[in-house]
C-alpha positions in Angstrom: 62.2 6.7 -8.3 63.2 3.1 -7.6 64.2 1.1 -10.7 65.0 -2.6 -11.1 68.7 -2.8 -11.0 71.7 -5.0 -10.6 73.1 -6.8 -13.6 73.2 -10.6 -13.1 74.5 -12.2 -16.3 75.5 -11.2 -19.8 74.6 -13.0 -22.9 76.4 -13.1 -26.2 73.3 -12.5 -28.4 72.0 -9.1 -29.3 70.2 -7.4 -26.4 67.1 -5.3 -26.5 67.7 -1.6 -26.9 66.2 0.7 -24.2 65.5 4.4 -24.8 63.8 7.0 -22.6 62.5 10.5 -22.7 60.0 12.8 -21.1 57.1 14.7 -22.8 57.4 17.6 -22.4 60.9 18.2 -21.0 59.9 21.5 -19.3 56.7 22.2 -17.4 55.2 24.6 -14.9 55.0 23.6 -11.3 52.0 21.3 -10.6 51.7 20.3 -14.3 51.8 16.7 -15.5 54.3 15.1 -17.8 54.9 11.6 -19.3 58.0 9.5 -18.7 58.3 7.3 -21.7 60.4 4.1 -22.1 60.8 2.5 -25.5 62.2 -1.0 -26.0 63.2 -2.7 -29.3 63.6 -6.4 -28.9 63.3 -9.8 -30.5 60.0 -11.7 -30.4 61.2 -14.4 -28.0 62.9 -12.0 -25.6 61.1 -11.0 -22.5 61.3 -7.6 -20.8 59.6 -6.3 -17.7 59.2 -2.6 -17.2 60.0 -1.0 -13.8 57.5 0.1 -11.2 57.8 3.7 -9.8 58.0 4.0 -6.1 58.3 7.7 -5.6 58.2 9.5 -2.2 55.5 12.2 -2.1 56.8 15.7 -2.5 58.9 16.6 -5.5 57.5 14.2 -8.1 54.4 11.9 -7.8 53.1 9.1 -10.0 49.6 9.8 -11.3 49.0 6.9 -13.7 50.9 3.8 -15.1 49.6 3.3 -18.6 49.5 -0.2 -20.3 52.3 -1.3 -22.5 51.7 -0.4 -26.2 53.2 -2.2 -29.3 54.3 0.6 -31.6 55.8 -1.5 -34.4 56.4 -5.1 -35.5 58.6 -6.1 -38.4 59.3 -9.8 -38.7 60.7 -10.9 -35.3 61.4 -7.3 -34.2 59.0 -5.6 -31.8 59.0 -2.0 -30.5 57.2 -1.6 -27.2 56.4 1.6 -25.3 55.6 2.1 -21.6 54.2 5.4 -20.5 54.1 6.8 -16.9 52.1 9.9 -16.1 53.8 12.0 -13.4 53.4 15.4 -11.7 56.0 17.7 -10.3 55.5 19.9 -7.3 58.9 21.5 -6.8 60.8 24.0 -8.9 64.1 23.1 -10.4 65.9 20.9 -12.8 65.6 17.2 -12.1 67.8 14.3 -13.2 65.5 11.4 -13.5 68.4 9.0 -14.3 68.5 6.3 -16.9 65.5 4.0 -17.6 66.1 0.4 -16.6 64.1 -2.7 -17.6 64.4 -6.4 -16.6 65.5 -8.6 -19.5 65.1 -12.4 -19.7 66.1 -14.7 -22.6 66.6 -18.5 -22.1 69.1 -18.7 -19.2 69.9 -15.0 -19.3 68.5 -12.5 -16.7 69.8 -9.0 -16.8 68.9 -5.4 -16.2 69.2 -3.2 -19.2 69.3 0.6 -19.1 69.1 3.5 -21.5 72.2 5.2 -22.7 71.5 8.7 -21.5 69.9 10.1 -18.4 66.5 11.9 -18.6 66.2 15.5 -17.4 63.1 17.6 -16.5 62.9 21.3 -15.9 60.1 22.6 -13.6 59.5 26.4 -13.6 57.3 28.4 -11.3 55.4 31.7 -11.6 57.5 34.8 -10.9 55.8 37.5 -8.8 57.2 41.0 -8.8 56.5 42.2 -5.3 58.1 45.6 -6.1 55.3 46.5 -8.6 52.5 45.1 -6.7 51.1 46.6 -3.5 49.4 44.5 -0.7 46.3 46.0 0.9 44.2 45.0 3.9 40.8 43.5 3.5 38.1 46.0 2.9 35.3 46.2 5.5 31.9 44.9 4.4 29.5 47.6 3.2 25.8 47.5 3.9 23.9 49.2 1.1 20.5 50.9 1.7 17.4 49.0 0.7 15.8 50.3 -2.5 12.3 49.4 -3.6 13.4 49.3 -7.2 15.4 46.1 -6.5 12.2 44.2 -5.7 9.6 46.2 -7.6 9.6 43.7 -10.5 9.0 40.8 -8.1 6.2 42.7 -6.4 4.5 43.4 -9.7 4.6 39.8 -10.8 3.3 38.7 -7.4 0.3 41.1 -7.6 -0.4 40.0 -11.1 -0.4 36.3 -10.1 -2.7 37.1 -7.1 -5.2 38.9 -9.4 -5.2 36.0 -11.8 -5.8 33.5 -8.9 -8.7 35.7 -7.6 -10.3 35.9 -11.0 -9.9 32.2 -11.5 -11.5 31.5 -8.1 -14.4 33.8 -8.8 -15.0 32.2 -12.2 -14.9 28.8 -10.6 -17.3 29.9 -7.9 -19.8 31.1 -10.5 -19.4 27.8 -12.4 -20.3 25.9 -9.3 -23.3 28.1 -8.5 -24.7 27.4 -12.0 -24.7 23.7 -11.1 -26.1 24.2 -7.6 -22.9 23.5 -5.8 -20.6 25.4 -3.4 -16.9 25.5 -2.5 -17.6 23.6 0.7 -18.9 20.6 -1.3 -15.4 20.1 -2.7 -13.9 19.6 0.8 -16.9 17.6 2.3 -15.9 14.0 3.0 -17.5 11.3 0.9 -20.5 9.9 2.8 -19.9 6.3 3.9 -21.4 3.5 1.9 -24.6 1.9 3.3 -23.7 -1.2 5.4 -25.1 -3.7 2.8 -23.3 -2.1 -0.1 -19.9 -2.2 1.7 -20.5 -5.8 2.8 -21.4 -6.9 -0.8 -18.3 -5.2 -2.2 -16.1 -6.9 0.5 -17.6 -10.3 -0.2 -17.0 -10.0 -3.9 -13.4 -8.9 -3.3 -12.9 -11.9 -1.0 -14.4 -14.3 -3.5 -12.1 -13.0 -6.2 -9.0 -13.7 -4.1 -9.6 -17.5 -4.4 -8.2 -18.2 -1.0 -9.8 -21.6 -0.3 -8.9 -22.7 -3.9 -5.2 -22.3 -2.8 -5.7 -24.2 0.5 -5.9 -20.9 2.5 -9.1 -21.9 4.3 -8.3 -20.1 7.6 -7.8 -16.8 5.8 -10.9 -17.3 3.7 -13.2 -18.0 6.7 -11.6 -15.2 8.8 -12.4 -12.8 6.1 -15.9 -14.1 5.6 -16.8 -13.9 9.3 -15.2 -10.4 9.7 -17.3 -9.1 6.8 -20.5 -10.5 8.4 -19.5 -9.1 11.8 -18.8 -5.7 10.4 -22.1 -5.7 8.6 -24.0 -6.6 11.8 -22.1 -3.9 13.7 -23.0 -1.2 11.2 -26.6 -2.5 10.5 -27.8 -3.0 14.1 -25.1 -1.1 16.0 -24.1 -4.2 17.9 -20.4 -4.6 18.9 -20.1 -7.8 16.9 -16.3 -7.4 16.3 -15.6 -7.9 20.0 -18.1 -10.7 20.5 -17.9 -14.5 20.2 -20.0 -16.3 17.8 -22.4 -17.4 20.6 -22.7 -13.9 21.8 -23.6 -12.6 18.4 -26.2 -15.3 17.9 -27.7 -14.5 21.2 -27.7 -10.7 20.6 -29.5 -11.2 17.2 -32.4 -13.1 18.9 -33.9 -9.7 19.7 -33.8 -8.6 16.1 -36.5 -9.4 13.6 -34.9 -11.6 10.9 -36.2 -14.1 8.4 -35.8 -17.7 9.6 -33.5 -18.6 6.7 -31.2 -15.5 7.4 -31.0 -16.5 11.1 -30.0 -20.1 10.2 -27.5 -18.9 7.6 -25.8 -16.6 10.1 -25.5 -19.4 12.6 -24.0 -21.7 10.0 -21.5 -19.1 8.8 -20.2 -18.4 12.3 -20.0 -22.0 13.3 -18.2 -23.1 10.2 -15.7 -20.2 10.6 -15.0 -21.2 14.2 -14.3 -24.9 13.2 -11.9 -23.8 10.5 -10.1 -21.1 12.6 -9.9 -23.0 15.9 -10.3 -26.7 15.1 -8.4 -26.6 11.8 -11.2 -28.1 9.8 -10.9 -28.3 6.0 -14.3 -27.9 4.3 -14.8 -29.2 0.8 -15.3 -26.9 -2.2 -19.1 -27.2 -2.1 -19.3 -26.0 1.6 -16.9 -23.2 0.9 -19.0 -21.9 -1.9 -22.3 -22.4 0.1 -21.0 -20.4 3.0 -20.1 -17.6 0.7 -23.6 -17.6 -0.8 -25.2 -17.8 2.7 -23.2 -14.6 3.7 -24.2 -12.9 0.5 -28.0 -13.7 0.9 -27.9 -12.9 4.6 -26.8 -9.3 3.7 -29.4 -9.1 0.9 -32.3 -10.4 3.0 -31.5 -8.1 6.0 -30.4 -4.9 4.4 -32.1 -1.7 5.4 -34.4 -0.5 2.6 -34.8 3.3 2.6 -38.2 4.6 1.6 -38.1 7.0 -1.3 -38.6 10.7 -0.4 -42.0 12.1 -1.5 -41.8 14.3 -4.5 -42.8 18.0 -4.5 -46.5 18.5 -4.2 -47.2 14.9 -3.0 -48.2 14.5 0.6 -47.0 11.6 2.6 -49.4 8.8 3.1 -51.4 8.9 6.3 -51.7 5.7 8.3 
């Protein structure tokens, strides 16, 4: 334990009083104890408590607690500094006197407690004469007994029976509604091309892209929706074709004149925005959306309703 030491100058006025003790003064090896320094001083006097610099081994510092003010009467103060330590060697230790640095006006000195502080560290006593030392016992392998797992097997069988009963009841419930287990795992049929296109157009319109000056993203989405619809409706590879190739490929399809013109307009306007950085006005943006919408509506595949029971299909 390194303490601040070395008296430098002595003053005539009353000095602070330094006392020290340990709590408790006897411990077992490995236990912790508190080294406590109390200082009684005048209000204007300045004291600085030491720092412990202990070599690891016999005694180690665990915690240095903040300084507490225990009492104040007029100009008199009573301060306490607590150090939490731990002892790892057996024996009786002389911790020496506690020393603090004292400063008052032009006086700097080191004050110390009157008596040294002692600590007794005891250890556990082992009577080797009354205790015998034995070798480690070999590992024993006990035979397997069904009773050890019988309870788990019974619960597993019960759970399996409950699952089978639940599956059977669910199967009957599906049969009453004309369904089967396979229907639960059958993938959802894809939407008709025109339904998927209309939903995609409405989602694009709700994003308000061109309203936020994102014309390229708006027209890219618009042309992709139209291309996807054409690919699904007429089985044309429109996603890999240029606009001119799509227009040429659609010449062989039977389309209303307005739908054919709307398709050309949509693809041409999209190319101008995407490649020529054109910026259409609000009216054109909205018109191109409507053209795409009505192009899908005017060209969608209309399925004829299936004939009802007892009704023969019409003969041409």
